[in-house]
Each structure stands twice: as C-alpha cells, then as structure tokens.
N, C-alpha and C positions, 0 to 999 in steps of 0.2 A: 170324634169319630169321623172317618173318611168314608164317604159314600160314593157309589159309582154314578150318581146322577150328575152329569156334566152341566145341566141347565141350572143347577143350584149354585148361586154365587157364594163363594167363600173367600173373603179378602185375606185370610191367613194361610190359604193353601198355596204352596210354592209351585211355580210352573215346572220345577224339576220333578215333582211327583207325577205329573202327566207324562213327562218324558220317560220315566221309569216304567210306567204302566203300559207303554207301547210295546207290542210284541215285535221284536226285531230279529226273530230267529232266521229270517232269510237274508239278513244283512251280512255281507262278508266281514270276517273278523279283521280288526286292525292288527298291526304288527305286535303291539304290546299285548293285546288280548290273546293272540295266537301263542306267543311265547309263554305267557302265564299258564294257559291251558295245557300246553305241551309239558311244562314243568310239573304241573299238578298231575297230569296223566302218567308221566313217567314215575311218579312216586305214589301211585294209587295203592300199591301193595307193600310199601315200606315207609317208615317214618323219615322225615327230613332230619338232616344233621347240620350242625353249624358249619362243618367243613364244606358241605355241598353248597350251602348258601353263600358262604364267604368266597368260594371259587367263582360263583356267578357275579358277585359284587366287585371282585378285584379289578377287572378292567375299568369299571367306572371310577374306582378310587385312583387308579393310575392316571386316568385322564384328568381328573380334578387336580391331582398332585402336579401333573405336567403344566396345566394352565396356571396354577398358582406359582409354580417355580419360574415360569416365564415372567409373570408379573413381578416376582421378587428380583429377578435379574435386571428387569427394566428399572425397577426402583433403585437398585444399587448403581446402575449405569447413569441414570439421570441425576441422581442426588449424591455425587461422590464427596462433596464437601461437608454435608451434614452427617454427623455421626449417629444421631439419635433416631432419625426418621427411618433409615433402613432396618434398624433393630425393631422398631414398632411394626413395620411392614412384615418382617420375619415372624414376629409374634402373632400378628393377625393371620398370616398364611398358615402357620402351624396350628393355630386355634381353629381355623376354618376346616382344615383337613381332619383334625382330631374330631371336630363336631360332626362331620359327615360320617366318619367311620363309626362313631358311637351311636349316632342315629340309626344307621343301617343295621348295626348289630342288635339294637333294640327291636327293630322291625323283624329281623330274623328270629329273635327269641320269641316274639309274639306269634309268628307263623308256626314255629316248632311246637309251642304250647297248644295252639288252636288246631293243628293239623288232624289229630284224631277225630275231632268233632266235624271238621270240614270234610274229611275223607268219608265219614259215615253218611253225610247228607248229599253228597254229589251224586248225580245220576251219570255214571261212567259211560253208559251206552250213548247218552246224549252228548257228552263231552267228546267221545270218540267220533260221533257223527259230525259234530261241528268242525273237528280238525280235518276231516276228509275233504 
C-alpha cells in the first residue's frame, strides 16, 4: 500500500512514483506530448483506424529504411570480394525493417482496441486547455 507520508522510509518505493505524483499541469508540453494530445483530441469523436495510424508511422518507416539502405550500400561497397557477408547484411536489414513495421502495427492494434476506453476517461476540456 502506498501512503502519502513522505517521512516514512520505504526501500521498495521507486523514485519514479514521486515523479509521477508531482502535479506538472503548469509545465509546457514537450513536442511528443503535444503531438499525442493533438492526435487524441482530433479523434475524440471517432475511432482510430489502422489506415490513419499507418499514415502517421510511414515517415518513420521510410527514414529507418533509408538509414538501413545506406548501411547496406556501404556494406556492398566495402566488402566487394566477400559473397556471403553482404547477403547476411541484407538479411539483417530486411529483418530489422520488418521487425519495426510489425512492432508498430502491434502498437497501433493495441491503441485501436483501447481507444473506446481511453476516449471515455479523458477529460476533453482539460486536454483542450493544455493544447492552447
């Protein structure tokens, strides 16, 4: 049981709990917090769809694919004599990109399933006030 008595020593209480309990309503929103609240606020009257979420994730996927493609090109340029290593690098690159996409789709599915519950508990007036 967590109590509000801060003088009581609890060796198992995480410092993160104290950070969560601090009221930071006056603190300005970070960019990520603002973007997420804007996304939630724009969907307060409608459900999320996979298409909407995939459109938001697509630029990140393209950036990751571009970085890994550059790594793949470097691997082929640096290791022209070895036939097996570039194939291994290609397999690793494709696996990493596939893993990122699958992970993000899983997160999107979870948000779609949880959205009706989240939408019902959000205080939309307070969300709107924080966005102003």
